[in-house]
C-alpha positions as CSV (number, residue, x, y, z in Angstrom):
1,M,-2.0,29.8,7.5
2,P,1.4,29.3,9.0
3,F,0.4,27.4,12.3
4,E,-1.6,25.0,10.3
5,K,1.4,24.5,8.1
6,A,3.5,23.8,11.2
7,G,1.3,20.9,12.1
8,L,-1.5,22.4,14.3
9,K,-5.0,21.5,13.5
10,S,-7.0,24.4,12.1
11,E,-9.7,24.0,14.8
12,D,-7.0,24.6,17.5
13,V,-6.0,27.9,16.0
14,I,-7.8,31.2,16.2
15,H,-6.8,33.8,13.7
16,L,-8.4,37.0,15.2
17,H,-8.0,39.3,12.3
18,G,-8.8,37.0,9.3
19,F,-6.8,36.2,6.1
20,L,-5.8,38.4,3.1
21,T,-5.9,35.2,1.0
22,Q,-9.7,35.1,1.6
23,L,-12.8,36.9,0.5
24,R,-16.0,37.1,2.5
25,C,-19.5,37.8,1.4
26,Q,-20.7,41.2,2.8
27,D,-24.3,39.9,3.1
28,S,-24.6,38.8,6.8
29,Y,-27.0,36.1,5.9
30,C,-24.7,34.5,3.4
31,G,-21.4,35.3,4.9
32,K,-19.7,32.6,2.7
33,V,-15.9,32.7,2.7
34,F,-13.7,32.0,-0.4
35,D,-10.0,31.1,-0.4
36,I,-8.6,32.9,-3.6
37,G,-4.8,32.7,-2.6
38,Y,-3.1,35.8,-3.8
39,K,-5.3,36.7,-6.8
40,K,-7.0,40.1,-7.2
41,Q,-10.4,40.5,-5.5
42,N,-12.4,40.8,-8.8
43,E,-10.8,37.7,-10.3
44,L,-13.4,35.6,-8.3
45,N,-16.7,36.2,-10.0
46,G,-16.0,39.9,-10.7
47,G,-15.8,40.6,-7.0
48,K,-19.5,39.3,-6.5
49,C,-20.4,36.4,-4.4
50,P,-21.1,33.3,-6.4
51,T,-23.8,32.2,-4.0
52,C,-26.0,35.3,-3.6
53,S,-24.3,38.1,-5.9
54,S,-23.6,40.3,-2.9
55,K,-20.3,42.3,-2.9
56,L,-17.2,40.4,-1.7
57,R,-14.5,42.0,0.7
58,P,-11.3,40.9,2.0
59,N,-11.7,38.4,5.0
60,I,-9.9,40.8,7.3
61,V,-10.9,43.1,10.2
62,F,-10.5,46.6,9.2
63,F,-9.7,49.6,11.8
64,G,-12.9,50.3,13.8
65,E,-14.5,46.9,13.2
66,Q,-15.2,44.2,15.9
67,A,-13.2,41.2,15.2
68,P,-15.8,38.3,14.9
69,M,-13.3,35.8,16.4
70,Y,-13.0,37.6,19.7
71,E,-16.1,35.9,21.0
72,E,-14.6,32.5,20.1
73,L,-11.2,33.6,21.8
74,N,-13.0,34.4,24.9
75,K,-14.7,31.0,25.0
76,Q,-11.5,29.0,24.4
77,I,-9.2,31.1,26.5
78,Q,-9.9,29.0,29.8
79,D,-8.3,26.0,28.1
80,C,-5.4,27.7,26.3
81,E,-2.4,25.4,26.1
82,L,-0.3,27.4,23.6
83,F,-0.6,31.1,23.0
84,V,1.4,32.7,20.2
85,V,1.4,36.6,19.7
86,I,3.2,38.0,16.7
87,G,3.3,41.7,16.2
88,T,0.9,43.5,18.4
89,S,0.8,46.8,20.6
90,G,-1.4,45.0,23.1
91,N,-3.6,48.1,23.1
92,V,-6.5,46.6,21.4
93,I,-6.8,43.2,23.2
94,G,-5.3,42.6,26.6
95,V,-2.7,39.8,25.6
96,N,-1.3,39.8,29.3
97,T,-4.6,38.3,30.5
98,I,-4.6,35.6,27.8
99,A,-0.9,34.7,28.4
100,Q,-1.7,34.2,32.1
101,F,-4.2,31.4,31.3
102,A,-1.9,29.6,28.7
103,T,0.2,26.7,29.7
104,R,2.9,28.1,27.3
105,S,3.0,31.5,25.7
106,I,5.3,33.1,23.0
107,L,5.5,36.9,22.4
108,N,7.2,38.2,19.3
109,N,7.3,41.9,18.8
110,Y,9.7,44.2,17.0
111,E,10.1,46.2,20.3
112,P,8.6,46.4,23.7
113,S,5.2,47.8,24.3
114,S,4.2,49.6,27.4
115,A,0.8,47.7,27.2
116,I,2.5,44.3,27.4
117,N,4.3,42.6,30.5
118,D,6.9,40.3,29.4
119,A,6.6,38.4,32.7
120,Y,3.4,36.8,31.6
121,F,5.1,35.1,28.6
122,S,7.1,32.0,28.7
123,K,9.2,33.1,25.7
124,V,9.8,36.7,24.5
125,L,11.5,37.5,21.3
126,Y,12.2,41.2,20.3
127,K,13.2,41.0,16.5
128,K,11.3,41.1,13.2
129,A,8.9,38.4,12.6
130,T,10.7,37.2,9.6
131,E,13.9,36.7,11.9
132,A,11.9,35.0,14.6
133,V,9.9,32.6,12.7
134,D,12.4,29.7,12.8
135,E,12.7,30.0,16.6
136,I,8.8,30.3,17.0
137,A,8.5,27.1,14.9
138,K,11.0,25.3,17.1
139,E,9.0,26.4,20.2
140,I,5.9,25.2,18.8
141,E,7.3,21.8,17.7
142,A,8.9,21.4,21.1
143,F,5.5,22.0,22.7
144,L,3.8,19.6,20.4
145,N,6.4,17.0,20.7
146,P,7.9,17.0,24.2
147,R,10.8,14.8,24.8
């Protein structure tokens, strides 16, 4: 959780597509989430939920699934102070709209996308995320600790 490691509070960050380092119970009534780091899925209770014994799955959004955090995003968007986008085509969710609401916005993509208008972003970086990470971190730190 890179933004949390950079000093942001976890309740102030919305990870739309989940985490590969977590497993989620497939039972919708249970829905417990387990942080397993980078272990194999079946290393946690044989791939079964320790609470209800239902099957576990990675806590990520697969193609064709609705992202559960979109609803939360729509609630929070009106008060957005910092919006960071790393690696998106912009075709699934309209990042242009969100960027317009944000006090400050950062876009990092490997290359431009016809679905994204750079003019809506405060900072645009076209490079690999691994190359942009230090600059993004500095932007976030400057936003959190203005001079």
